[in-house]
N, C-alpha and C positions, 0 to 999 in steps of 0.2 A: 561369215568371213572364212576364206580358205586358210587353214592352219599352216599350209606350206608358205604362204606369203606373209605370215604373221611377223617374222623377224625382219623382213624387208620393209614393212610398213611402220614398224615401231621407231619412233623418233626419240631423242634424248628426253623430251618432255613427257612422252608416254612412259618411258622407263622410270622417270622420277615419280610419277603418279603411282605406278605399280609398286615401286620400292616403298613409297610412303604408306600404301595400303598394307603391304606386308608387315612393316614396322608397327602400324596401328593395331593389327591383329595380335602381334606378339605382346604389345603393351596392354591390350584388352585382357589377355590371359593373365598377365602379371597383376593387373588391377583386381581381377576376380580372385586370384590366390591371396592377394593382400587383404581383400575384404573378408575372405574366409578366416584368415589368421586374426584379423581384428575382432571378428565375431567370437572366435574361441577365447581370446584374451578377455574380451568384455564379459562373456558368459562365465568364465572362471572367476574373474575378480568380483563381479557384482551379484552373481547368483549362487555359485558353488561356495565361494568364500563367505558369503552371508549366512550360510547354513540353512537356507530356505529348503533345499531338497531333503535335508535330514528331518525336517519338521513338517513336511508337506501333509502328513496324515493328521496333523493338528490344525489344519487350515481353518475350520469353522471357529476355533477358539483364539485364533491369532488376532493381534491388534490390527484394526482396520488400516491405519496409516502404514503399517509394515507391509500389509498385503498390497496396498496401492503402490508402494515403492517398488515391490518386486514385479508387479505387473508392468510398471513403467520400464523397468530394466529389461523385461522380456521384449517389449515393443522396441526399445532402443536397439537391442541385439538383432531383432528381426529387420529393423530399418537398415542396419549395416549391410546385411546380406542382400536385401532387395535393392539397395542403392548400388551395390557392386554389380549385381546382375544387370540393372538398367544401364550402368556405365559400360559393361561388356557389350550389351546389345547396341548401344549408340556408337561405340568405337568400331564394332564390326559393321554397322550400317554405314558409317563414313567411309570405311575401307571399301565396302561394296560399291558405294556411290562413285568413288574414284575409279574403280574398275569399270563401272558402267560408262563413265565419261570416255575412258580409253576405248572401250568396245564400240561405242557409238561413233567416235571419230574415225576409227579404223574401218567401220562399216561404210561410212560415207566416202572415205578415201578409196576403198575397194570398189564401191559402186561407180565412183568417178573414173577409176582406171578401166573398169569394165565398159563404161559408156564410150571412152576414148577408143578402146579396142573394137567396139561395135561399129563406130563411125569409120574406123580405118578399114574394117572388113567390108563395109558397105561400099566404100570408095573403090576397093579392089574388085568387088563383084561387078560394079558398074563398068569399070575399066575392062574387065574380062568379057562382059557382055558386048561392049563396043567392039572388042577385038574378035568376037565370035567364038570365044572359048567357053565351054560349058563348065559351070562351077558346081561344086558339091558342098552342100551345107553339112558340115561335120560338127556344128556347135551343139553339144549335148544339153539336155534340160538340166538346169542347175537347181538343186533342192536347197531350201532354206535350212541352213545348219544351225545347231544350237550355239549358244554363246560360249566363247572360249575362256573368258576370265572369271565367270561367276555362274552360279546355278540358280535359275529362277525359283526353284522350290525352296532353296535356302533363304532367299529374300522374303518370300511369303511367310516362312516359318519364323524368321527374325521379327517381322512386323507383328505377328501374333504374340510372340514372347514379350515384345516391347509394350504392346497394348495391355496385356495382363499385368506386367510389372508396374505400369503406370497407375492402374487402378488400385493395385495392392499398396503402392507407395502412398497414394492419396488417402486410403483407409487408415494406414499406419499414422500418417500425419494428423488426420482428424482425431485419432485416438490419443496421440501425444498432446494435442492442443487441449483436449478435455482435462488432462491432468494439470494443465497450467491455469485453469480457471480460478482455483482458490488464491494462487499467488497474484493473478491479475486483479482479482476482487480486492485483495488487501491494498494493492497500489492505488486503485481507484478510490477506495474508501478513505485512505489516508489523505488523498488530495482533495476530495469533494465532500467528505462527511460533515464538515462545518458549514458548508454552503447549501447542501441539498439533503432532502430526507432520505432515509434508508431505502425505501422502495425505488426511488429514482436512481440511487447509486447502483442497486441490483440491476435495474433496467439498462443503464448505461453499460454495465459490465457485460450483460448478455448481448447487447447490440454490438459492442466492440469486439467481443469474442467471435460472434458470427462473421463480422467483417474480416477479421484476421484469418479465420479458418477458410472462408471463401477465397480470399486473396492468395493464401498459400496454395490452395488446391488449384487455382487458375494458373499460378506460376509454374506448377508441376505439369498441369494438363496441356496447356496451349503449346509450349515448345515441343514436347514429346509427340503430341498429336500431329503437329505440322510436319515434324521429321518423319513420322510414321506414314504420312500420306505422300511425302516427297519421294521415298524410295520406289513405290509402285509406279509413280509417274515417270521417273527416270527409266525404269525397266521397260515401260511401254514405249517410251521414246527410242530406247535402244532396239526394241523389237521392230518398231516401224522403220528404223534405219536399215534393217536387213532386207526390207521389201523394195528398196530403191535400186 
Protein backbone atom coordinates (compact mmCIF):
# COMPACT_ATOMS: atom_id res chain seq x y z
CA UNK A 1 0.00 0.00 0.00
CA UNK A 2 1.26 3.46 -0.88
CA UNK A 3 2.09 5.32 2.29
CA UNK A 4 1.11 8.63 0.70
CA UNK A 5 -2.47 7.41 0.35
CA UNK A 6 -2.57 5.96 3.85
CA UNK A 7 -4.29 8.91 5.54
CA UNK A 8 -6.75 9.26 2.66
CA UNK A 9 -7.88 5.65 2.96
CA UNK A 10 -8.07 5.50 6.76
CA UNK A 11 -11.68 5.59 7.93
CA UNK A 12 -12.92 6.27 11.50
CA UNK A 13 -13.27 2.50 12.00
CA UNK A 14 -9.65 2.00 10.95
CA UNK A 15 -8.51 4.65 13.39
CA UNK A 16 -10.52 3.05 16.20
CA UNK A 17 -8.84 -0.29 15.52
CA UNK A 18 -5.38 1.29 15.43
CA UNK A 19 -6.06 3.23 18.64
CA UNK A 20 -7.29 0.03 20.31
CA UNK A 21 -4.11 -1.74 19.20
CA UNK A 22 -2.00 1.08 20.66
CA UNK A 23 -3.85 0.94 24.00
CA UNK A 24 -3.55 -2.85 24.09
CA UNK A 25 0.21 -2.61 23.69
CA UNK A 26 0.42 -0.08 26.52
CA UNK A 27 -1.73 -2.29 28.74
CA UNK A 28 0.47 -5.29 27.81
CA UNK A 29 3.54 -3.52 29.18
CA UNK A 30 1.58 -2.49 32.29
CA UNK A 31 0.54 -6.13 32.82
CA UNK A 32 4.14 -7.30 32.44
CA UNK A 33 5.43 -4.72 34.94
CA UNK A 34 2.65 -5.66 37.36
CA UNK A 35 3.57 -9.34 36.99
CA UNK A 36 7.23 -8.60 37.76
CA UNK A 37 6.16 -6.61 40.82
CA UNK A 38 3.94 -9.49 41.99
CA UNK A 39 6.86 -11.87 41.50
CA UNK A 40 9.15 -9.70 43.65
CA UNK A 41 6.55 -9.41 46.42
CA UNK A 42 5.79 -13.15 46.31
CA UNK A 43 9.49 -14.07 46.32
CA UNK A 44 10.20 -11.76 49.24
CA UNK A 45 7.22 -12.81 51.36
CA UNK A 46 7.35 -16.56 50.79
CA UNK A 47 11.05 -17.32 50.18
CA UNK A 48 13.25 -14.60 51.65
CA UNK A 49 11.06 -14.02 54.72
CA UNK A 50 10.86 -17.78 55.32
CA UNK A 51 14.62 -17.80 55.84
CA UNK A 52 15.14 -20.52 53.25
CA UNK A 53 18.01 -18.73 51.51
CA UNK A 54 19.86 -18.36 54.83
CA UNK A 55 19.77 -22.10 55.43
CA UNK A 56 20.09 -23.38 51.87
CA UNK A 57 23.49 -24.95 52.73
CA UNK A 58 21.65 -27.24 55.17
CA UNK A 59 19.25 -28.47 52.47
CA UNK A 60 20.07 -32.21 52.89
CA UNK A 61 19.15 -32.06 56.60
CA UNK A 62 16.02 -29.96 56.19
CA UNK A 63 12.57 -31.28 56.94
CA UNK A 64 11.07 -32.80 53.77
CA UNK A 65 7.75 -30.96 54.15
CA UNK A 66 9.60 -27.65 54.45
CA UNK A 67 11.61 -28.33 51.28
CA UNK A 68 8.42 -29.27 49.41
CA UNK A 69 6.77 -26.07 50.59
CA UNK A 70 9.69 -23.95 49.37
CA UNK A 71 9.78 -25.72 45.99
CA UNK A 72 6.07 -25.04 45.61
CA UNK A 73 6.69 -21.37 46.39
CA UNK A 74 9.40 -21.26 43.70
CA UNK A 75 6.98 -22.75 41.16
CA UNK A 76 4.26 -20.30 42.21
CA UNK A 77 6.67 -17.39 41.72
CA UNK A 78 7.78 -18.73 38.35
CA UNK A 79 4.13 -19.19 37.33
CA UNK A 80 3.50 -15.49 38.02
CA UNK A 81 6.31 -14.45 35.66
CA UNK A 82 5.39 -16.93 32.92
CA UNK A 83 1.71 -15.96 33.10
CA UNK A 84 2.64 -12.28 32.78
CA UNK A 85 4.83 -13.00 29.73
CA UNK A 86 2.04 -15.05 28.11
CA UNK A 87 -0.47 -12.25 28.75
CA UNK A 88 2.00 -9.77 27.26
CA UNK A 89 2.36 -11.94 24.14
CA UNK A 90 -1.41 -12.43 23.80
CA UNK A 91 -2.18 -8.71 24.12
CA UNK A 92 0.57 -7.86 21.65
CA UNK A 93 -0.82 -10.55 19.35
CA UNK A 94 -4.34 -9.11 19.54
CA UNK A 95 -2.96 -5.63 18.83
CA UNK A 96 -1.08 -7.02 15.83
CA UNK A 97 -4.22 -8.82 14.63
CA UNK A 98 -6.12 -5.50 14.70
CA UNK A 99 -3.36 -3.90 12.63
CA UNK A 100 -3.46 -6.83 10.20
CA UNK A 101 -7.19 -6.31 9.71
CA UNK A 102 -6.63 -2.62 8.96
CA UNK A 103 -3.69 -3.37 6.66
CA UNK A 104 -5.67 -6.00 4.73
CA UNK A 105 -8.70 -3.76 4.30
CA UNK A 106 -6.55 -0.87 3.10
CA UNK A 107 -4.78 -3.17 0.64
CA UNK A 108 -8.10 -4.22 -0.87
CA UNK A 109 -9.28 -0.60 -1.03
CA UNK A 110 -6.03 0.43 -2.68
CA UNK A 111 -6.30 -2.45 -5.15
CA UNK A 112 -9.88 -1.51 -5.96
CA UNK A 113 -8.89 2.12 -6.53
CA UNK A 114 -6.03 0.94 -8.75
CA UNK A 115 -8.38 -1.25 -10.79
CA UNK A 116 -10.75 1.69 -11.27
CA UNK A 117 -7.86 3.84 -12.48
CA UNK A 118 -6.74 1.07 -14.84
CA UNK A 119 -10.22 0.80 -16.34
CA UNK A 120 -10.34 4.55 -16.78
CA UNK A 121 -6.92 4.61 -18.48
CA UNK A 122 -7.96 1.77 -20.79
CA UNK A 123 -11.08 3.68 -21.80
CA UNK A 124 -8.99 6.81 -22.46
CA UNK A 125 -6.49 4.79 -24.49
CA UNK A 126 -9.24 3.25 -26.62
CA UNK A 127 -10.74 6.69 -27.18
CA UNK A 128 -7.34 8.08 -28.17
CA UNK A 129 -6.76 5.23 -30.61
CA UNK A 130 -10.14 5.86 -32.20
CA UNK A 131 -9.20 9.52 -32.58
CA UNK A 132 -5.83 8.54 -34.08
CA UNK A 133 -3.80 9.92 -31.18
CA UNK A 134 -0.69 7.96 -30.16
CA UNK A 135 -0.67 7.08 -26.45
CA UNK A 136 2.36 6.70 -24.23
CA UNK A 137 2.31 4.10 -21.48
CA UNK A 138 3.86 5.85 -18.52
CA UNK A 139 2.57 3.45 -15.85
CA UNK A 140 5.66 2.29 -13.95
CA UNK A 141 6.03 -1.17 -12.52
CA UNK A 142 4.68 -1.20 -8.98
CA UNK A 143 6.73 -3.13 -6.47
CA UNK A 144 5.09 -4.90 -3.59
CA UNK A 145 5.85 -2.84 -0.54
CA UNK A 146 6.24 -4.04 3.02
CA UNK A 147 3.41 -3.71 5.50
CA UNK A 148 2.94 -0.26 7.03
CA UNK A 149 1.35 -1.10 10.40
CA UNK A 150 3.28 -4.18 11.53
CA UNK A 151 6.51 -6.10 10.97
CA UNK A 152 6.21 -9.73 9.82
CA UNK A 153 9.41 -10.66 11.65
CA UNK A 154 7.90 -9.45 14.93
CA UNK A 155 4.81 -11.59 14.37
CA UNK A 156 6.93 -14.70 13.85
CA UNK A 157 9.03 -13.86 16.91
CA UNK A 158 5.85 -13.33 18.95
CA UNK A 159 4.45 -16.73 17.97
CA UNK A 160 7.72 -18.42 18.97
CA UNK A 161 7.69 -16.70 22.36
CA UNK A 162 4.06 -17.62 22.90
CA UNK A 163 4.71 -21.25 21.98
CA UNK A 164 7.63 -21.53 24.42
CA UNK A 165 5.67 -19.77 27.15
CA UNK A 166 2.74 -22.14 26.64
CA UNK A 167 4.88 -25.25 27.14
CA UNK A 168 6.65 -23.71 30.14
CA UNK A 169 3.28 -22.83 31.70
CA UNK A 170 2.05 -26.39 31.16
CA UNK A 171 5.17 -27.82 32.82
CA UNK A 172 4.74 -25.48 35.81
CA UNK A 173 1.07 -26.44 36.10
CA UNK A 174 1.95 -30.13 36.04
CA UNK A 175 4.52 -29.54 38.77
CA UNK A 176 2.02 -27.66 40.94
CA UNK A 177 -0.57 -30.41 40.42
CA UNK A 178 1.90 -32.97 41.77
CA UNK A 179 2.11 -31.02 45.04
CA UNK A 180 -1.67 -31.24 45.39
CA UNK A 181 -1.76 -35.07 45.23
CA UNK A 182 -1.49 -35.58 49.05
CA UNK A 183 -4.34 -33.17 49.71
CA UNK A 184 -6.45 -34.76 47.00
CA UNK A 185 -5.71 -38.20 48.41
CA UNK A 186 -6.88 -37.14 51.87
CA UNK A 187 -10.16 -35.86 50.40
CA UNK A 188 -10.79 -39.08 48.47
CA UNK A 189 -9.78 -41.19 51.47
CA UNK A 190 -12.18 -39.36 53.78
CA UNK A 191 -15.05 -39.82 51.32
CA UNK A 192 -14.47 -43.42 50.22
CA UNK A 193 -12.34 -45.13 52.88
CA UNK A 194 -15.38 -46.71 54.57
CA UNK A 195 -16.73 -48.06 51.25
CA UNK A 196 -13.63 -49.11 49.32
CA UNK A 197 -10.32 -50.77 50.07
CA UNK A 198 -7.16 -48.69 50.35
CA UNK A 199 -5.69 -49.85 46.97
CA UNK A 200 -8.90 -48.75 45.22
CA UNK A 201 -8.78 -45.38 46.96
CA UNK A 202 -5.18 -44.90 45.77
CA UNK A 203 -6.12 -45.98 42.23
CA UNK A 204 -9.06 -43.53 42.13
CA UNK A 205 -6.76 -40.78 43.39
CA UNK A 206 -4.21 -41.50 40.64
CA UNK A 207 -6.87 -41.64 37.88
CA UNK A 208 -8.57 -38.45 39.09
CA UNK A 209 -5.20 -36.66 39.35
CA UNK A 210 -4.26 -37.66 35.80
CA UNK A 211 -7.67 -36.50 34.57
CA UNK A 212 -7.37 -33.08 36.23
CA UNK A 213 -3.77 -32.66 35.05
CA UNK A 214 -4.66 -33.46 31.43
CA UNK A 215 -7.74 -31.23 31.56
CA UNK A 216 -5.72 -28.32 32.94
CA UNK A 217 -3.02 -28.83 30.31
CA UNK A 218 -5.59 -28.91 27.49
CA UNK A 219 -7.28 -25.76 28.81
CA UNK A 220 -3.91 -23.99 28.55
CA UNK A 221 -2.76 -25.64 25.33
CA UNK A 222 -5.77 -25.42 22.99
CA UNK A 223 -6.63 -21.66 23.19
CA UNK A 224 -3.00 -20.53 23.01
CA UNK A 225 -2.19 -22.94 20.18
CA UNK A 226 -5.26 -21.79 18.22
CA UNK A 227 -4.31 -18.14 18.72
CA UNK A 228 -0.72 -18.93 17.76
CA UNK A 229 -1.88 -20.38 14.44
CA UNK A 230 -4.35 -17.55 13.90
CA UNK A 231 -1.71 -14.82 13.62
CA UNK A 232 0.35 -16.37 10.77
CA UNK A 233 -2.87 -17.06 8.84
CA UNK A 234 -3.92 -13.42 9.19
CA UNK A 235 -0.45 -12.34 8.08
CA UNK A 236 -0.69 -14.60 5.02
CA UNK A 237 -4.11 -13.15 4.15
CA UNK A 238 -2.69 -9.65 4.45
CA UNK A 239 0.28 -10.57 2.26
CA UNK A 240 -2.01 -12.07 -0.39
CA UNK A 241 -4.15 -8.92 -0.36
CA UNK A 242 -1.11 -6.95 -1.56
CA UNK A 243 -0.94 -9.06 -4.71
CA UNK A 244 -4.40 -8.10 -5.88
